[in-house]
C-alpha positions as CSV (number, residue, x, y, z in Angstrom):
1,X,7.5,-67.7,-2.6
2,X,9.3,-71.0,-2.6
3,X,12.2,-72.4,-4.7
4,X,9.9,-75.0,-6.1
5,X,7.7,-72.4,-7.5
6,X,10.7,-70.7,-9.1
7,X,11.8,-74.1,-10.7
8,X,8.1,-74.2,-12.0
9,X,8.5,-70.8,-13.4
10,X,11.6,-71.7,-15.3
11,X,10.0,-75.0,-16.6
12,X,7.2,-73.2,-18.0
13,X,9.4,-70.3,-19.5
14,X,11.7,-73.1,-21.3
15,X,8.7,-75.0,-22.5
16,X,6.4,-72.1,-23.3
17,X,3.5,-74.7,-22.7
18,X,1.9,-75.3,-19.3
19,X,1.1,-78.8,-20.6
20,X,4.6,-79.9,-21.7
21,X,6.0,-78.3,-18.4
22,X,3.5,-80.3,-16.3
23,X,4.5,-83.4,-18.1
24,X,8.1,-82.8,-17.6
25,X,7.6,-81.9,-13.9
26,X,5.2,-84.8,-13.6
27,X,2.5,-82.8,-11.8
28,X,-1.0,-82.4,-12.7
29,X,-1.5,-79.2,-14.9
30,X,-4.0,-77.5,-12.8
31,X,-1.6,-77.6,-9.7
32,X,1.1,-76.1,-12.0
33,X,-1.2,-73.3,-12.9
34,X,-2.0,-72.7,-9.4
35,X,1.6,-72.4,-8.3
36,X,2.4,-70.1,-11.1
37,X,-0.5,-67.9,-10.2
38,X,0.6,-68.1,-6.5
39,X,4.1,-66.9,-7.5
40,X,2.9,-64.3,-9.6
41,X,0.6,-63.1,-6.6
42,X,3.7,-63.2,-4.3
43,X,5.8,-61.2,-6.9
44,X,3.2,-58.7,-7.8
45,X,3.6,-59.1,-11.3
46,X,2.4,-61.2,-14.2
47,X,5.1,-63.7,-15.6
48,X,3.1,-65.0,-18.7
49,X,0.5,-63.8,-21.1
50,X,-1.3,-67.0,-22.1
51,X,-4.5,-68.0,-23.9
52,X,-5.7,-71.4,-24.9
53,X,-3.2,-71.8,-27.7
54,X,-0.1,-69.7,-26.5
55,X,2.1,-68.9,-23.5
56,X,4.6,-66.3,-23.9
57,X,6.7,-64.4,-21.3
58,X,5.9,-61.0,-20.4
59,X,8.5,-58.1,-20.2
60,X,8.8,-58.8,-16.4
61,X,9.0,-62.5,-16.9
62,X,11.7,-62.2,-19.5
63,X,13.7,-59.9,-17.1
64,X,13.2,-62.2,-14.1
65,X,14.2,-65.5,-15.8
66,X,17.9,-65.2,-15.8
67,X,18.0,-64.0,-12.3
68,X,15.7,-66.8,-11.4
69,X,18.1,-69.3,-13.0
70,X,21.0,-67.8,-11.1
71,X,19.3,-67.8,-7.9
72,X,18.3,-71.7,-8.2
73,X,22.0,-72.4,-9.1
74,X,23.0,-70.5,-5.8
75,X,20.7,-72.6,-3.7
76,X,21.9,-75.7,-5.1
77,X,25.6,-74.8,-4.4
78,X,24.6,-73.8,-0.8
79,X,22.8,-77.3,-0.4
80,X,25.8,-79.1,-1.9
81,X,28.1,-77.4,0.5
82,X,25.9,-77.9,3.7
83,X,28.3,-78.5,6.7
84,X,28.0,-82.2,8.0
85,X,26.0,-83.6,5.2
86,X,28.6,-86.1,4.0
87,X,29.1,-87.4,7.5
88,X,25.3,-88.0,8.1
89,X,23.8,-91.4,8.0
90,X,22.1,-92.0,4.8
91,X,18.3,-92.0,4.2
92,X,17.7,-95.0,1.8
93,X,14.9,-94.6,-0.7
94,X,13.4,-96.9,-3.0
95,X,11.2,-96.6,-6.0
96,X,9.1,-98.3,-8.9
97,X,9.7,-96.5,-12.0
98,X,8.7,-92.9,-11.4
99,X,10.3,-90.3,-9.0
100,X,10.4,-86.5,-9.1
101,X,13.0,-85.2,-11.5
102,X,14.2,-82.7,-9.0
103,X,14.5,-85.5,-6.2
104,X,18.3,-85.0,-5.4
105,X,17.9,-81.1,-5.6
106,X,14.8,-81.3,-3.0
107,X,17.0,-83.6,-0.7
108,X,20.1,-81.5,-0.9
109,X,21.0,-79.9,2.4
110,X,18.2,-81.8,4.1
111,X,19.6,-85.3,4.3
112,X,22.2,-87.7,2.8
113,X,20.0,-89.4,0.2
114,X,20.8,-92.7,-1.0
115,X,18.5,-94.0,-3.9
116,X,18.5,-97.7,-4.1
117,X,19.2,-99.3,-7.3
118,X,17.0,-102.3,-6.7
119,X,14.0,-101.2,-8.6
120,X,10.9,-103.3,-7.5
121,X,7.1,-103.4,-7.6
122,X,5.1,-101.3,-5.5
123,X,4.0,-103.9,-3.0
124,X,7.7,-105.0,-2.6
125,X,9.0,-101.6,-2.1
126,X,6.2,-100.9,0.8
127,X,7.1,-104.4,2.5
128,X,10.9,-103.3,2.4
129,X,10.3,-100.1,4.3
130,X,8.1,-102.0,6.7
131,X,11.0,-104.5,7.1
132,X,13.3,-101.6,7.5
133,X,15.4,-102.3,4.7
134,X,14.4,-98.9,3.2
135,X,13.5,-95.9,5.0
136,X,11.3,-94.3,2.4
137,X,9.8,-95.6,-0.8
138,X,7.9,-93.9,-3.7
139,X,5.1,-96.4,-4.7
140,X,1.3,-97.1,-4.9
141,X,0.2,-98.2,-1.4
142,X,-3.5,-99.1,-0.7
143,X,-4.8,-98.4,2.7
144,X,-4.7,-102.0,3.9
145,X,-1.0,-102.2,3.1
146,X,-0.5,-99.2,5.0
147,X,-2.4,-100.5,8.0
148,X,-0.7,-103.9,7.8
149,X,2.8,-102.6,7.6
150,X,2.5,-100.0,10.1
151,X,3.2,-97.5,7.5
152,X,2.2,-93.9,6.7
153,X,1.8,-92.3,3.2
154,X,2.2,-88.8,1.9
155,X,0.9,-87.9,-1.7
156,X,4.0,-87.3,-3.9
157,X,2.8,-87.5,-7.3
158,X,-0.3,-88.6,-9.8
159,X,-0.5,-90.2,-13.3
160,X,-3.6,-89.7,-15.2
161,X,-4.0,-92.8,-17.1
162,X,-5.5,-92.9,-20.6
163,X,-6.5,-95.5,-23.2
164,X,-4.6,-96.9,-26.3
165,X,-6.8,-97.8,-29.2
166,X,-6.6,-99.0,-32.8
167,X,-8.1,-97.0,-35.6
168,X,-7.8,-93.1,-35.9
169,X,-10.5,-92.0,-33.5
170,X,-8.9,-90.2,-30.6
171,X,-12.0,-89.0,-29.0
172,X,-12.5,-89.6,-25.3
173,X,-14.0,-92.5,-24.2
174,X,-15.9,-93.6,-21.3
175,X,-14.5,-95.6,-18.5
176,X,-17.0,-98.3,-18.7
177,X,-16.1,-98.9,-22.6
178,X,-12.5,-99.5,-21.9
179,X,-10.5,-102.7,-21.2
180,X,-8.3,-103.2,-18.3
181,X,-5.6,-105.8,-18.2
182,X,-4.9,-108.2,-15.3
183,X,-1.3,-109.9,-15.7
184,X,-0.8,-113.7,-14.8
185,X,2.4,-112.7,-13.2
186,X,1.0,-111.8,-9.7
187,X,4.6,-111.6,-8.2
188,X,5.5,-108.5,-10.4
189,X,2.1,-107.0,-11.0
190,X,0.4,-107.4,-7.7
191,X,-0.5,-103.8,-7.3
192,X,-1.5,-103.1,-10.8
193,X,-3.7,-106.1,-10.9
194,X,-5.5,-104.8,-7.7
195,X,-5.8,-101.2,-9.1
196,X,-7.2,-102.8,-12.4
197,X,-9.6,-105.1,-10.6
198,X,-10.9,-102.1,-8.6
199,X,-11.3,-100.1,-11.8
200,X,-13.3,-103.0,-13.5
201,X,-15.4,-103.2,-10.3
202,X,-16.0,-99.5,-9.6
203,X,-16.3,-98.1,-13.2
204,X,-17.8,-100.9,-15.1
205,X,-14.4,-101.4,-17.2
206,X,-14.0,-104.9,-18.9
207,X,-11.1,-106.8,-17.1
208,X,-9.4,-109.2,-19.3
209,X,-6.7,-111.6,-18.0
210,X,-3.5,-111.9,-20.2
211,X,-0.4,-114.1,-20.0
212,X,2.7,-112.9,-18.0
213,X,4.2,-109.6,-19.1
214,X,1.2,-108.5,-21.2
215,X,0.5,-105.4,-19.6
216,X,3.4,-103.2,-20.9
217,X,5.7,-103.4,-23.9
218,X,5.1,-105.0,-27.4
219,X,2.8,-107.7,-25.7
220,X,0.6,-104.7,-24.5
221,X,0.0,-103.3,-28.0
222,X,-0.6,-106.7,-29.5
223,X,-3.4,-107.1,-26.9
224,X,-4.8,-103.7,-28.0
225,X,-4.7,-104.8,-31.7
226,X,-6.2,-108.4,-30.9
227,X,-9.1,-107.0,-28.6
228,X,-9.9,-103.8,-30.8
229,X,-11.2,-102.0,-28.0
230,X,-9.7,-99.2,-25.8
231,X,-7.1,-100.5,-23.4
232,X,-6.2,-98.6,-20.3
233,X,-2.4,-97.9,-20.1
234,X,-0.1,-99.0,-17.3
235,X,1.8,-96.2,-15.5
236,X,5.0,-98.0,-16.1
237,X,4.7,-97.2,-19.8
238,X,3.1,-93.6,-19.1
239,X,5.7,-92.1,-21.5
240,X,6.3,-94.9,-23.9
241,X,6.1,-94.2,-27.5
242,X,2.9,-95.4,-29.2
243,X,3.0,-97.6,-32.4
244,X,1.8,-95.4,-35.4
245,X,-1.2,-97.7,-36.0
246,X,-2.5,-97.1,-32.6
247,X,-4.0,-93.8,-31.0
248,X,-4.3,-92.4,-27.3
249,X,-7.9,-91.5,-26.1
250,X,-8.5,-89.8,-23.0
251,X,-10.8,-91.7,-20.4
252,X,-13.7,-89.7,-18.9
253,X,-16.6,-90.7,-16.7
254,X,-14.6,-90.9,-14.7
255,X,-10.9,-90.0,-15.3
256,X,-8.8,-92.8,-13.5
257,X,-5.8,-91.6,-11.7
258,X,-2.7,-93.8,-10.5
259,X,-1.1,-92.1,-7.2
260,X,2.4,-92.1,-6.0
261,X,2.9,-92.2,-2.5
262,X,6.1,-91.3,-0.2
263,X,5.9,-94.2,2.3
264,X,7.5,-94.3,5.7
265,X,7.3,-96.1,8.8
266,X,4.7,-94.9,11.5
267,X,7.1,-95.2,14.3
268,X,10.1,-93.6,12.4
269,X,12.2,-91.6,14.8
270,X,15.1,-90.5,12.8
271,X,15.0,-86.8,12.2
272,X,16.7,-86.9,8.9
273,X,14.1,-89.3,7.5
274,X,11.1,-87.2,8.7
275,X,13.0,-84.0,7.6
276,X,13.4,-85.6,4.0
277,X,9.8,-86.6,3.9
278,X,8.7,-83.2,4.7
279,X,10.9,-81.8,2.1
280,X,9.7,-84.1,-0.6
281,X,6.0,-83.4,-0.1
282,X,5.9,-80.0,1.1
283,X,3.2,-78.0,-1.0
284,X,2.2,-81.1,-2.8
285,X,-1.3,-81.0,-1.3
286,X,-4.0,-83.1,-2.9
287,X,-3.0,-82.2,-6.6
288,X,-5.9,-82.7,-8.8
289,X,-7.6,-85.4,-6.7
290,X,-10.5,-83.0,-5.4
291,X,-11.6,-82.2,-8.9
292,X,-15.0,-83.3,-10.5
293,X,-14.8,-86.7,-12.3
294,X,-11.6,-87.9,-10.8
295,X,-11.5,-91.6,-9.9
296,X,-9.0,-93.6,-7.8
297,X,-9.8,-97.1,-6.1
298,X,-11.8,-96.8,-3.0
299,X,-8.8,-98.4,-1.1
300,X,-6.6,-95.7,-2.4
301,X,-5.4,-93.7,0.7
302,X,-6.3,-90.7,-1.1
303,X,-9.9,-91.6,-2.0
304,X,-12.7,-89.7,-0.4
305,X,-14.0,-93.0,0.7
306,X,-10.8,-94.3,2.2
307,X,-10.9,-94.8,5.9
308,X,-7.1,-95.2,6.4
309,X,-5.6,-93.6,9.3
310,X,-2.1,-93.7,8.1
311,X,-2.1,-91.0,5.3
312,X,-1.1,-87.5,5.6
313,X,-4.0,-85.7,3.8
């Protein structure tokens, strides 16, 4: 049994929905379900009664919920009061736009974490780790970037991307029938453009080049209206509100995913950095990436075809 599994239990109990809890925790739904089942095996009791439409706490789950919340609060307090933490040399972490919602909680008692306020694109954050301006970064990092920067990557999270479309049809769409946008601003969107070009080449999606700043925000929605075809969303706008005249459509055959790596240096010697990397990625595994129909670029370090030696699978 792990504290992390207990946090998952509380999230599902509060949401009474595995889908909403998975979205809140930013993990794949099947992974969340597996962790809850593992917790139920460890406890020797069922925590939820669930079917395709409803999730309700069992009597045991109802009785254990307040005790679990209290236990997590005690664990957090213990971490906050860990001896010597304030005096330790900080571990500097940068990110792009996503980080685990319990990042600070996982780091507490392990290392003095300082989250860098300078939010930058994936390729820039990976370069800062290689240049020792950061100790860790949460970003998308293709195999060649890891090799060139003498970096290693550990899977931390995934986003399943979807399509935005005009009209009322919200049925699933095949990847080859989607449009993926490539931004003219290569400085800001280098990683996205690389991912998008790979999706077009490997799945048959249609790549369309757009002016600077066109892959997110209001400009993105205008491109959807102009093209009148399902357009793949950008992970930076994964949870952005969708205008009422547009709809979300799942992408199938295959299902495209964006991966988030915790990147560090291969020659990292500081115990605090290594310990924090372990704490943040423990029990993550490969999430949903081994499921049928999943697609990530061939150069993604977690692709089954990737040859990168600098990835912790």
